[in-house]
C-alpha positions in Angstrom: 87.6 97.0 136.4 84.6 97.9 138.3 82.5 95.0 136.2 84.8 92.3 137.4 84.6 93.3 141.1 80.9 93.1 140.6 81.0 89.6 139.1 83.5 88.8 142.0 80.4 89.5 144.7 78.0 87.7 143.0 81.0 84.9 143.5 81.7 85.6 146.9 78.1 85.8 147.6 77.0 82.4 146.1 79.9 80.8 148.5 78.5 82.8 151.7 74.6 82.0 151.0 75.0 78.2 150.3 75.7 77.5 153.5 72.4 79.4 155.2 70.5 77.5 152.3 71.6 74.0 153.2 70.7 75.0 156.6 67.5 76.2 155.4 67.0 72.5 153.2 67.3 70.5 156.4 65.1 72.7 158.3 61.9 73.1 155.2 62.6 68.9 154.2 64.5 69.8 151.3 66.3 66.7 151.4 67.4 63.7 149.0 67.1 60.6 150.3 69.6 57.7 148.8 68.0 55.1 146.6 69.0 52.4 143.9 69.4 54.9 141.4 71.4 57.3 143.3 74.8 57.4 143.8 75.0 59.3 147.4 74.6 56.8 150.7 73.0 59.4 152.7 70.4 62.0 153.4 71.6 65.2 151.8 70.1 69.0 151.3 69.2 69.9 148.2 67.2 73.8 147.1 70.8 74.5 146.5 70.2 76.0 143.7 68.6 78.7 145.9 71.9 80.0 146.6 73.1 80.7 142.5 69.4 82.6 142.1 69.7 84.3 145.1 73.0 85.6 143.7 72.1 86.2 140.3 69.4 88.6 141.6 72.1 90.4 143.6 74.1 90.3 140.5 71.3 92.2 138.6 70.5 94.4 140.8 74.3 95.7 140.8 74.9 95.6 137.5 71.5 96.5 136.0 71.6 95.0 132.8 69.5 96.3 129.9 67.9 94.2 127.2 64.7 93.8 125.2 63.7 90.5 127.1 65.3 91.7 130.6 61.8 91.4 132.4 61.0 88.2 130.5 63.4 86.7 131.3 63.4 87.4 135.5 59.4 86.7 135.7 60.6 83.3 133.7 63.3 82.4 136.5 60.9 83.0 138.8 58.6 80.8 137.6 61.0 78.2 137.4 63.0 78.5 140.5 59.0 78.1 142.4 58.4 75.0 140.5 62.1 73.6 141.5 61.5 74.6 145.4 57.9 72.7 145.3 59.8 69.6 143.8 62.4 69.7 146.1 60.4 69.6 149.5 57.7 67.6 148.2 58.7 65.9 145.1 55.3 67.6 143.0 54.1 65.0 140.2 56.0 65.3 136.7 52.7 66.6 135.1 52.8 69.6 137.4 56.7 70.0 136.7 56.6 70.3 133.7 53.5 72.8 133.7 56.1 75.3 135.8 58.0 74.9 132.7 55.4 75.9 130.3 54.4 78.5 132.4 58.2 79.7 132.7 58.9 79.2 128.7 55.7 81.2 128.2 56.5 84.1 130.0 59.5 84.5 127.9 58.2 83.7 124.5 54.7 84.7 124.3 54.6 87.7 127.0 57.9 88.5 125.8 58.4 88.1 122.4 61.3 85.8 122.1 60.4 83.3 119.5 62.9 82.1 116.3 60.9 83.3 113.8 63.0 81.8 110.2 66.5 80.8 109.9 68.4 81.4 106.6 69.6 78.3 105.0 73.5 78.0 104.0 73.1 77.6 100.4 70.2 80.1 99.9 66.5 80.1 100.6 64.8 80.7 104.1 62.7 78.6 106.2 59.9 80.2 108.1 58.1 79.1 111.2 55.3 80.7 110.9 52.7 80.1 113.6 55.4 77.2 114.9 57.6 80.0 116.1 55.7 79.7 119.1 55.8 76.2 120.0 59.5 75.4 118.8 60.6 78.0 120.8 58.9 76.7 123.8 60.2 73.2 123.4 63.7 74.7 122.6 63.9 75.8 126.5 61.9 73.5 128.2 63.9 70.7 126.3 67.2 72.1 127.3 65.9 72.8 130.8 64.9 69.0 131.2 68.6 67.9 129.7 70.4 69.9 132.2 68.4 68.0 135.0 68.9 65.0 133.5 72.5 64.8 134.0 72.4 66.2 137.5 73.5 62.9 138.8 76.8 63.1 140.3 78.3 65.9 142.6 79.5 69.1 140.9 78.2 67.2 137.7 75.7 69.7 136.4 76.8 72.6 138.2 80.5 72.5 136.4 78.6 71.8 132.7 76.2 74.5 133.1 78.9 77.1 134.0 81.3 75.8 130.9 78.2 76.3 128.8 77.4 79.6 130.0 81.2 81.0 129.8 80.9 79.4 125.9 77.8 81.2 125.4 79.6 84.7 126.9 82.4 84.3 124.8 80.0 83.7 121.8 78.4 86.7 122.9 81.2 88.8 123.2 82.3 88.1 119.4 78.9 89.1 118.3 78.8 92.4 120.3 76.0 91.1 122.2 76.4 92.8 125.4 73.4 91.8 127.6 73.8 88.0 127.1 77.4 88.5 128.1 77.0 90.0 131.3 74.1 87.9 132.2 75.6 84.5 131.0 78.9 85.4 132.9 76.7 86.5 136.5 75.1 83.3 136.3 78.0 81.4 135.6 80.4 82.9 138.1 77.6 82.5 140.8 77.4 78.8 139.3 81.4 78.4 140.2 81.0 80.3 143.9 77.9 77.3 144.5 80.7 74.4 142.7 82.9 74.9 145.9 80.2 73.0 148.1 79.2 70.9 145.4 82.1 69.1 144.1 82.8 65.7 145.1 82.3 64.8 147.8 79.2 67.4 147.8 78.1 68.8 150.7 74.7 70.3 149.1 73.1 69.2 145.8 72.0 71.8 143.8 68.5 70.0 143.5 65.5 70.6 140.8 65.7 74.3 142.1 69.2 74.4 140.7 69.2 72.1 137.6 65.8 73.8 136.3 66.9 77.4 136.8 70.4 76.6 134.9 69.1 74.8 132.2 66.3 77.8 131.9 68.6 80.6 132.0 70.9 78.4 129.2 67.8 77.7 127.1 66.7 81.5 126.5 70.4 82.8 126.4 71.5 80.6 123.7 68.6 81.9 122.0 69.2 85.7 122.6 71.6 86.0 120.4 71.0 84.1 117.4 67.4 84.3 116.6 66.3 85.0 112.8 69.7 84.3 111.9 71.6 82.1 109.4 71.2 78.0 110.0 74.8 78.0 110.8 74.7 80.3 113.9 71.5 78.4 115.3 73.4 75.5 115.4 76.1 77.3 117.9 74.3 77.0 120.6 73.5 73.2 120.4 77.2 72.7 119.7 77.5 74.3 123.3 74.7 72.2 124.7 76.5 69.1 123.2 76.7 66.9 126.5 73.1 67.4 128.1 72.0 67.2 124.5 73.5 64.4 123.3 72.7 62.7 126.4 69.4 63.1 126.4 68.8 62.5 123.0 70.9 58.7 123.3 68.4 58.4 126.7 65.7 59.0 124.5 67.1 56.4 121.5 68.0 53.6 124.7 64.2 53.6 125.7 62.8 53.5 122.5 65.3 50.5 121.7 64.4 48.9 124.8 60.8 49.4 124.6 60.8 51.3 128.1 58.6 54.4 128.6 60.2 57.4 127.3 60.0 59.0 130.5 61.1 55.9 132.4 64.3 56.9 135.2 67.0 54.2 134.2 71.0 54.2 135.1 72.1 54.2 131.7 72.8 57.6 131.7 76.5 59.3 130.2 77.8 59.5 134.2 76.8 55.8 134.9 77.9 54.4 132.0 81.9 56.2 132.3 81.2 54.7 136.0 80.8 51.3 134.8 83.5 51.8 132.8 85.6 52.2 136.0 86.5 55.7 136.3 86.1 57.2 139.8 83.4 59.3 140.8 85.6 62.6 140.2 87.4 61.2 137.3 84.0 60.7 135.6 82.9 64.5 136.2 86.2 66.0 135.1 85.8 63.5 132.2 82.6 65.2 131.5 83.9 68.5 132.0 86.7 68.1 129.0 83.7 67.0 126.9 82.0 70.4 127.8 84.6 72.3 126.8 85.6 70.4 124.1 82.2 71.4 122.6 82.8 74.7 123.8 85.7 75.1 121.8 84.0 73.4 118.6 81.4 76.0 119.2 83.5 79.0 118.7 86.0 77.0 115.6 82.4 76.1 114.0 81.4 80.2 114.2 84.7 81.2 112.8 85.0 78.8 109.6 83.4 78.7 106.6 80.4 76.7 105.3 82.3 73.9 104.6 84.8 74.3 107.4 81.5 74.0 109.9 80.4 71.3 108.1 83.5 69.3 108.7 83.5 70.5 112.4 79.9 68.7 112.5 80.9 65.7 111.2 83.9 65.1 113.4 81.8 65.8 116.4 79.5 63.6 115.3 81.4 60.7 114.7 83.1 61.5 118.0 80.0 60.9 119.6 78.9 58.0 118.5 82.1 56.4 119.2 81.9 57.5 122.7 78.6 56.5 122.2 79.6 52.7 121.3 82.4 52.5 123.4 80.8 52.8 126.8 77.4 51.4 126.1 75.1 54.5 126.1 72.7 53.0 123.8 73.0 49.2 125.1 76.1 46.9 125.3 75.2 45.4 122.0 75.2 48.7 120.1 78.4 49.2 118.2 77.8 49.5 114.2 80.7 51.8 113.6 83.4 50.3 115.8 82.3 47.1 113.9 82.5 48.5 110.9 86.2 49.8 111.4 87.0 46.6 112.9 86.3 44.9 109.3 88.3 47.6 107.3 91.3 45.3 106.5 94.3 47.1 105.7 95.4 47.5 102.1 98.7 44.6 101.6 101.2 46.8 99.4 103.2 43.6 98.7 100.3 41.8 97.2 99.7 44.7 94.7 
């Protein structure tokens, strides 16, 4: 009971701190001006992620979670928060922002020693990453951090998807008996839900890069803690949990390659943009993506409890589902519909003529 009361403190701390952070954002110029890529039409305060982070600090001060990588995680989160704050105020260059992400990842991976060193393959054998374990782990952390940042395009979208991912990670860690990950994921999740009261459509404040980078960083690190040095099947679990941001980022890269654009080029063809163009309202689009994130979270649990062949079936079904959604809403481009065309070309068997 005491544990849940402490989580409630984190939740209400975020609710109480967010209006104060909103005032601070206007005071220091951490605002988001509308442009052709934005869906809002007035100047909005960002920096909202600071209230999530402060609630997280309150949570770990009260609950005192103890883990092998706790200090590096907290130090890395401070670095990523400082990077986000600088970007929300001054809009720093992509190179400087990336440098902050690399530094935060390095604290956990190089200083803290968190890295995926090997995986056991499902049908026998082992892949030992050796010297590649450090760069591969850092790429995962930086990649997920940016994936959450990329989906932060609608009111409440990144906060809601991140909350679902964090609750999924907490649920999986309970099954795996990892108390530290459970506590840390729940602290961040309830703090994010508290912030969501002000961020859901119509938003009163944006989380900004302060929130998106921080949530991406924490999700990336916590998703690794329970799954390093394990089987290939177990390593896929965090990938499934993060299916929405990972698939959106993956197809953004494919889209830019297909359209011969720089990979870092911004556009208005992300998942939420495509759903809006399909006729869904702002709120409907966000709720639809929440539902997708929940499906991925549930699939991760089913995947973890299945046999090897059952797990492969789950992956196959998810891949087909993703491809159909991608083609239906034009996530790559409007004329990219290979699977839909194939399905349309299949003629039903006429039993009478046999």
